C-alpha positions as CSV (number, residue, x, y, z in Angstrom):
1,M,-61.3,43.9,107.8
2,T,-58.5,46.4,108.5
3,S,-59.4,49.9,107.7
4,L,-56.8,51.6,105.4
5,K,-56.6,55.3,105.4
6,L,-53.9,57.4,103.8
7,D,-53.9,59.9,106.6
8,A,-53.7,57.3,109.4
9,G,-51.4,54.8,107.6
10,Y,-51.7,51.0,107.5
11,T,-51.1,49.1,110.7
12,P,-50.8,45.3,110.4
13,P,-51.4,43.0,113.4
14,K,-48.7,43.7,116.0
15,K,-47.9,40.1,116.3
16,D,-46.8,39.9,112.6
17,L,-45.0,43.2,112.9
18,Y,-42.9,42.1,115.9
19,K,-42.2,38.7,114.3
20,A,-41.0,40.4,111.1
21,F,-38.8,42.8,113.1
22,A,-37.3,39.9,115.0
23,A,-36.7,37.8,111.8
24,S,-35.0,40.8,110.1
25,L,-32.9,41.6,113.1
26,S,-31.8,38.1,114.0
27,G,-31.1,37.0,110.4
28,T,-29.0,40.0,109.5
29,S,-27.2,39.8,112.8
30,L,-26.2,36.2,112.2
31,E,-25.2,36.7,108.6
32,W,-23.2,39.8,109.6
33,Y,-21.5,37.8,112.3
34,D,-20.2,35.5,109.5
35,F,-19.1,38.5,107.4
36,A,-17.6,40.4,110.3
37,V,-15.6,37.5,111.7
38,Y,-13.8,37.3,108.3
39,S,-13.3,41.0,108.3
40,A,-11.6,41.0,111.7
41,A,-9.7,37.9,111.0
42,S,-8.3,39.4,107.7
43,A,-6.7,42.1,109.8
44,L,-5.4,39.8,112.5
45,V,-4.4,36.4,111.1
46,L,-5.5,35.5,107.6
47,G,-2.7,37.4,105.9
48,E,-0.1,35.4,107.8
49,L,-1.8,32.0,107.4
50,F,-3.0,32.2,103.8
51,F,-0.8,34.8,102.1
52,P,2.6,34.3,103.6
53,A,5.2,36.9,102.6
54,E,8.5,38.2,103.9
55,D,6.9,41.7,104.1
56,P,3.9,41.9,106.5
57,Y,2.7,44.9,104.6
58,V,2.3,42.8,101.4
59,A,0.5,40.1,103.4
60,T,-1.9,42.6,104.8
61,I,-2.7,44.0,101.3
62,A,-3.3,40.4,100.1
63,A,-5.7,39.7,103.0
64,F,-7.6,42.9,102.5
65,S,-7.8,42.2,98.7
66,T,-9.6,38.9,99.6
67,Y,-11.8,40.9,102.0
68,A,-12.8,43.0,99.0
69,V,-13.9,39.9,97.1
70,G,-16.8,39.6,99.5
71,Y,-18.0,43.0,98.4
72,V,-17.3,42.7,94.7
73,S,-19.4,39.5,94.5
74,R,-22.4,41.2,96.2
75,P,-23.9,42.7,92.9
76,I,-24.2,39.1,91.6
77,G,-26.2,38.3,94.7
78,G,-28.1,41.5,94.4
79,V,-29.1,40.8,90.8
80,F,-29.9,37.1,91.3
81,F,-31.7,37.2,94.6
82,G,-33.1,40.7,94.1
83,R,-34.9,39.5,90.9
84,L,-36.1,36.4,92.7
85,G,-37.4,38.5,95.7
86,D,-39.6,40.6,93.4
87,K,-40.9,37.5,91.6
88,I,-41.2,34.7,94.2
89,G,-41.2,36.6,97.5
90,R,-39.1,38.1,100.2
91,K,-39.2,35.2,102.7
92,K,-38.1,32.4,100.4
93,V,-35.1,34.3,99.2
94,L,-34.0,35.2,102.7
95,V,-33.9,31.5,103.6
96,Y,-31.6,30.8,100.6
97,T,-29.2,33.6,101.5
98,L,-28.9,32.5,105.1
99,L,-28.0,29.0,104.1
100,L,-25.4,30.2,101.6
101,I,-23.5,32.4,104.0
102,G,-23.6,29.9,106.8
103,I,-22.2,27.1,104.8
104,A,-19.5,29.2,103.3
105,T,-18.4,30.5,106.7
106,F,-18.3,27.1,108.3
107,L,-16.1,25.8,105.4
108,I,-13.6,28.7,106.0
109,G,-13.3,27.4,109.5
110,V,-12.1,24.0,108.4
111,L,-10.0,25.2,105.5
112,P,-6.3,24.1,105.5
113,T,-3.8,26.9,105.5
114,H,-1.0,27.8,102.9
115,S,1.5,25.8,104.9
116,Q,-0.6,22.7,104.6
117,I,-1.9,22.7,101.0
118,G,0.0,25.5,99.3
119,I,-1.6,27.8,96.7
120,T,-4.9,25.9,96.9
121,A,-5.6,27.4,100.3
122,P,-5.8,31.0,99.3
123,I,-7.8,30.0,96.1
124,L,-10.4,28.2,98.2
125,L,-10.5,31.1,100.7
126,V,-11.2,33.6,97.9
127,L,-14.0,31.3,96.5
128,L,-15.7,30.9,99.9
129,R,-15.4,34.7,100.5
130,F,-17.0,35.2,97.1
131,L,-19.9,33.0,98.1
132,Q,-20.3,34.9,101.3
133,G,-20.6,38.1,99.3
134,I,-23.2,36.7,97.0
135,G,-25.3,35.7,100.0
136,V,-25.0,39.1,101.7
137,G,-25.8,40.8,98.4
138,G,-29.2,39.1,98.3
139,E,-29.8,39.4,102.1
140,W,-29.9,43.1,102.8
141,G,-32.7,44.1,100.4
142,G,-35.0,41.3,101.6
143,A,-34.3,41.9,105.3
144,V,-35.1,45.6,105.0
145,L,-38.4,44.8,103.2
146,L,-39.3,42.1,105.6
147,S,-39.5,44.5,108.5
148,S,-40.4,47.7,106.7
149,E,-43.3,46.2,104.6
150,F,-45.0,44.8,107.7
151,G,-44.9,48.2,109.4
152,D,-46.6,51.5,108.8
153,P,-44.8,53.2,105.9
154,N,-45.1,56.5,107.8
155,H,-42.7,55.0,110.4
156,R,-40.5,53.1,108.0
157,G,-37.3,54.7,109.4
158,F,-37.6,52.8,112.6
159,W,-39.0,49.5,111.3
160,A,-36.4,49.3,108.5
161,S,-33.6,49.9,111.0
162,A,-34.1,46.3,112.2
163,A,-31.9,45.1,109.3
164,Q,-29.4,48.0,110.1
165,V,-28.8,46.8,113.6
166,G,-27.7,43.5,112.3
167,P,-24.2,44.6,111.3
168,P,-23.2,46.1,114.6
169,I,-24.7,43.1,116.5
170,G,-22.8,40.8,114.1
171,N,-19.7,42.8,114.5
172,L,-20.2,42.7,118.3
173,L,-20.5,39.0,118.3
174,A,-17.6,38.5,115.9
175,N,-15.2,40.8,117.7
176,G,-16.4,39.5,121.1
177,V,-15.7,35.9,120.2
178,L,-12.2,36.9,118.8
179,A,-11.4,39.0,121.8
180,L,-12.4,36.1,124.1
181,L,-10.3,33.7,122.1
182,T,-7.2,35.9,121.9
183,G,-7.5,36.7,125.6
184,M,-7.8,33.0,126.6
185,M,-5.2,31.6,124.3
186,S,-1.5,32.0,123.6
187,E,-0.5,33.6,120.3
188,E,0.6,30.2,119.0
189,S,-2.7,28.5,119.9
190,F,-4.8,31.2,118.4
191,L,-2.8,31.1,115.1
192,S,-3.0,27.3,115.1
193,Y,-6.6,26.6,115.8
194,G,-8.2,29.3,117.9
195,W,-9.3,31.5,115.0
196,R,-11.2,28.6,113.5
197,I,-13.6,28.4,116.4
198,A,-15.1,31.8,115.5
199,F,-16.0,30.5,112.1
200,L,-17.3,27.1,113.2
201,L,-19.8,28.7,115.6
202,S,-21.7,30.1,112.6
203,L,-23.4,26.7,112.0
204,L,-25.3,27.0,115.3
205,L,-26.1,30.6,114.7
206,I,-27.5,30.0,111.2
207,A,-29.7,27.2,112.4
208,F,-31.3,29.6,114.9
209,G,-31.8,32.2,112.2
210,L,-33.5,29.7,109.9
211,W,-35.9,28.6,112.6
212,I,-37.1,32.1,113.1
213,R,-37.5,32.9,109.3
214,L,-39.3,29.7,108.4
215,K,-42.1,30.6,110.9
216,L,-42.9,33.9,109.2
217,E,-45.2,34.5,106.2
218,D,-44.4,36.9,103.4
219,T,-44.9,40.7,103.6
220,P,-48.3,42.3,103.1
221,I,-46.9,44.3,100.2
222,F,-45.7,41.2,98.3
223,R,-49.0,39.4,99.0
224,A,-50.7,42.5,97.5
225,L,-48.5,42.3,94.4
226,Q,-49.4,38.6,94.1
227,K,-53.1,39.3,94.4
228,T,-53.1,42.1,91.9
229,G,-50.6,40.4,89.5
230,D,-48.4,43.5,89.5
231,R,-45.1,41.7,89.6
232,P,-42.3,42.6,87.1
233,K,-41.2,40.2,84.5
234,K,-37.7,41.7,84.0
235,P,-37.1,43.8,87.2
236,V,-33.4,44.4,86.5
237,T,-34.1,45.7,83.0
238,E,-36.9,47.8,84.3
239,I,-34.8,49.4,87.0
240,F,-32.1,50.5,84.5
241,R,-34.8,51.7,82.1
242,T,-37.1,53.6,84.4
243,Q,-35.4,54.4,87.7
244,K,-31.8,55.3,86.8
245,R,-31.8,58.5,89.0
246,A,-33.2,56.6,92.0
247,L,-30.5,53.9,91.6
248,F,-27.7,56.5,91.3
249,A,-29.0,58.4,94.4
250,A,-29.2,55.3,96.4
251,V,-25.7,54.0,95.4
252,M,-24.1,57.4,96.2
253,S,-25.8,57.6,99.6
254,R,-24.1,54.2,100.5
255,L,-20.5,55.3,99.9
256,G,-19.8,57.4,103.0
257,P,-21.3,55.0,105.6
258,D,-19.5,52.0,104.1
259,V,-16.1,53.6,103.9
260,F,-16.3,55.1,107.3
261,Y,-17.5,51.8,108.8
262,A,-14.4,50.1,107.3
263,L,-12.2,52.8,108.9
264,Y,-13.3,52.3,112.5
265,T,-13.9,48.5,112.5
266,V,-11.3,47.1,110.1
267,F,-8.5,49.5,109.3
268,I,-8.3,50.6,112.9
269,L,-7.2,47.0,113.8
270,T,-4.2,47.2,111.5
271,Y,-3.3,50.8,112.6
272,A,-3.5,50.1,116.3
273,T,-1.6,46.8,116.2
274,K,1.1,47.7,113.7
275,S,1.6,51.5,114.1
276,L,0.7,52.0,117.8
277,G,2.0,48.6,118.9
278,L,-1.1,47.7,120.8
279,E,-2.3,44.2,121.7
280,R,-5.0,42.6,119.5
281,S,-7.3,42.1,122.5
282,T,-7.0,45.8,123.4
283,I,-8.3,47.1,120.1
284,L,-10.8,44.4,119.7
285,G,-12.3,45.4,123.1
286,A,-12.5,49.0,122.0
287,V,-14.3,48.1,118.7
288,L,-16.6,45.9,120.8
289,I,-17.7,48.9,122.9
290,G,-18.3,51.0,119.8
291,S,-20.5,48.2,118.2
292,A,-22.5,47.8,121.4
293,T,-23.3,51.5,121.4
294,Q,-24.7,51.2,117.9
295,V,-27.3,48.6,118.9
296,I,-29.0,51.6,120.5
297,T,-28.0,54.5,118.3
298,I,-29.0,52.9,115.0
299,P,-32.7,52.3,115.8
300,L,-32.8,55.7,117.6
301,A,-31.5,57.4,114.4
302,G,-34.1,55.4,112.3
303,W,-36.8,56.6,114.7
304,L,-35.6,60.2,114.5
305,S,-35.7,60.1,110.7
306,D,-39.4,59.5,110.9
307,I,-39.8,62.7,112.9
308,I,-37.4,65.1,111.1
309,N,-36.4,65.0,107.4
310,R,-34.6,61.7,106.7
311,R,-32.2,63.2,104.2
312,T,-31.2,66.0,106.7
313,L,-30.4,63.6,109.5
314,Y,-28.4,61.4,107.1
315,A,-26.4,64.5,105.9
316,I,-25.6,65.5,109.5
317,G,-24.1,62.0,110.0
318,A,-22.0,62.3,106.8
319,I,-20.6,65.6,107.8
320,G,-19.8,64.3,111.3
321,A,-18.1,61.2,109.9
322,A,-15.9,63.3,107.5
323,L,-14.7,65.5,110.5
324,W,-14.3,62.6,113.0
325,A,-12.0,60.7,110.6
326,Y,-9.3,63.4,111.3
327,I,-10.0,63.8,115.0
328,M,-10.0,60.1,115.7
329,F,-6.5,59.4,114.6
330,A,-5.3,62.4,116.7
331,I,-6.9,61.2,120.0
332,I,-5.9,57.6,119.8
333,E,-2.2,58.3,119.5
334,S,-1.8,57.8,123.3
335,G,-2.8,54.2,122.9
336,A,-5.0,54.3,126.1
337,F,-7.8,51.8,126.0
338,W,-10.6,54.3,127.0
339,T,-9.4,56.8,124.4
340,L,-9.7,54.1,121.8
341,A,-13.1,53.1,123.1
342,L,-14.3,56.7,123.1
343,S,-13.1,57.1,119.5
344,T,-15.1,54.1,118.3
345,V,-18.2,55.2,120.2
346,V,-18.2,58.6,118.6
347,A,-17.4,57.1,115.2
348,G,-20.3,54.6,115.7
349,T,-22.7,57.4,116.5
350,C,-21.8,59.4,113.4
351,H,-22.2,56.2,111.4
352,S,-25.6,55.5,113.0
353,L,-26.9,58.9,111.9
354,M,-26.3,57.7,108.4
355,Y,-26.9,54.0,108.8
356,G,-30.1,54.2,110.8
357,P,-32.1,56.1,108.1
358,Q,-30.2,54.4,105.3
359,A,-32.5,51.4,104.8
360,A,-35.6,53.5,104.6
361,Y,-34.0,56.0,102.4
362,V,-32.8,53.4,99.9
363,V,-36.1,51.6,99.8
364,E,-38.0,54.8,99.3
365,Q,-36.2,55.6,96.1
366,F,-38.0,52.7,94.3
367,T,-41.6,51.8,93.7
368,P,-42.9,48.7,95.7
369,R,-43.0,46.4,92.7
370,L,-39.3,46.9,92.0
371,R,-38.1,47.4,95.5
372,Y,-36.2,44.2,96.2
373,T,-34.3,44.4,93.0
374,G,-33.6,48.2,93.2
375,S,-32.6,48.1,96.9
376,S,-30.3,45.1,96.4
377,L,-28.6,46.7,93.3
378,A,-28.1,50.0,95.2
379,Y,-26.8,48.2,98.2
380,T,-24.4,45.9,96.4
381,I,-23.1,48.4,93.8
382,G,-22.5,51.0,96.5
383,G,-20.7,48.3,98.5
384,V,-18.3,47.6,95.7
385,F,-17.2,51.2,95.4
386,G,-17.5,51.9,99.1
387,G,-16.7,49.1,101.6
388,A,-15.1,46.7,99.2
389,I,-12.0,48.6,98.3
390,A,-11.9,50.8,101.4
391,P,-9.5,48.7,103.6
392,L,-7.3,48.1,100.6
393,M,-7.2,51.7,99.6
394,F,-6.6,52.8,103.2
395,T,-3.6,50.4,103.3
396,L,-2.3,51.7,99.9
397,V,-2.7,55.5,100.6
398,A,-1.3,55.1,104.1
399,G,1.8,53.4,102.9
400,P,4.1,51.1,104.8
401,E,4.6,53.8,107.5
402,I,0.8,54.0,107.9
403,N,0.2,57.8,107.5
404,P,-3.4,58.4,108.7
405,L,-3.9,61.8,106.9
406,P,-4.5,60.3,103.4
407,V,-6.9,57.8,105.0
408,A,-9.0,60.6,106.6
409,M,-9.0,62.4,103.3
410,Y,-10.3,59.3,101.5
411,V,-13.2,59.1,104.1
412,T,-14.0,62.8,103.4
413,G,-14.3,62.1,99.6
414,A,-16.7,59.2,100.3
415,C,-18.9,61.4,102.6
416,I,-19.1,64.1,99.9
417,C,-20.4,61.4,97.5
418,T,-23.0,60.5,100.0
419,L,-24.1,64.2,100.3
420,I,-24.5,64.3,96.5
421,G,-26.7,61.1,96.6
422,L,-28.9,62.7,99.3
423,F,-29.3,65.9,97.3
424,I,-30.6,64.2,94.2
425,G,-32.7,61.5,96.0
426,R,-36.4,61.8,96.9
427,N,-38.2,62.0,100.2
428,S,-40.5,59.4,101.7
429,A,-43.6,58.4,99.7
430,P,-45.8,56.3,102.0
431,H,-48.8,56.7,99.8
432,E,-47.3,54.2,97.3
433,D,-47.4,51.4,99.9
434,L,-50.8,52.4,101.2
435,A,-52.3,52.3,97.7
436,Y,-51.1,48.7,97.2
437,M,-52.6,47.7,100.6
438,E,-55.9,49.3,99.6
439,E,-55.9,47.2,96.4
440,L,-55.2,44.1,98.5
441,E,-58.2,44.9,100.7
442,K,-60.4,45.3,97.7
443,V,-59.4,41.8,96.4
444,R,-60.0,40.3,99.8
445,Q,-63.5,41.9,100.1
446,H,-64.4,40.4,96.7
């Protein structure tokens, strides 16, 4: 039997821990590839192909509005899949979300454009983006719990960061594929069929993710909840009745990272190509470098948050992001590739200081029996008010002339909201997990 001591922490078999880390990392990476490829394509081609307008500015706003649909639909996925995750288990739900996102992304890749089927094309695009968002809304909470609930709760910052590395890897893959396609093809070929290849590749990636997740058993914490019968009957109702402060703190903490991420991975594509007149391949390459850096800085930040106070590290990242939003626009005016790359690396590092500890911070706001629901609600609601409307708001406040100052001010406001969320939230409480594991051991022994 495993000895469980509160001062030492619970350590599961390393084999299970590594498998859970890999399943969380690979699954979120593949799902975020699907989500990120749409995000990048919305800035590069989707406005022109699905929302034709005489004014390119209007077409861009329309494309970013559809981008927002993927965030607005997330709370539906958060409520539906979060509730299931607390009732039937983390693993089963994560298989369902992976399938949903993969199929929706593949169908976008074969979708006829406005010139082929008229108004039906943007309607179907919005519907598929909506389904993508539902899947992502249910994915994040489960992926975080998959890795963090297999690990020692005293080191949750590092283990939970597995799910956080998924977005930059997904963004790296998506922008890498698009950069390769735009570099190899003519403008005409890319607009005709090249962009579709990036979406169609998702089918192979999702198959790989399913293979990994189906081989893993559910988390020790959920198995403890099963054994003790301590699963909630109405988790959503219970969250709003008993953990309103926790939910508010977690939602607010999400706003700064989401808005800042949209700035240096999505809006920067529009700004660089339309205001600075740079080639698509140039800015995609710069974003690629920034995303590659985060594959290292996110787990590093998660690890650091286990050593120093998690909220303090998170706050440092929020302050850094608020300041860099102004500096970034100033230094990329030259249009030099390495200046662009440096700006995305620094931006990614500031984001990592928030995003690395974020999974652990959000999870720790809720008790284990309500964790999937609470985390999913916080993630999806925060996404609606943060990342969903950010590119659209950036475009609106910047105006047709693309003035970067109002955009930087918008980022500052979001980071202030994050600081408020950190101030009212609570610190890590590993004893809650350890108590559940001790109960599971007692059941096993009897």
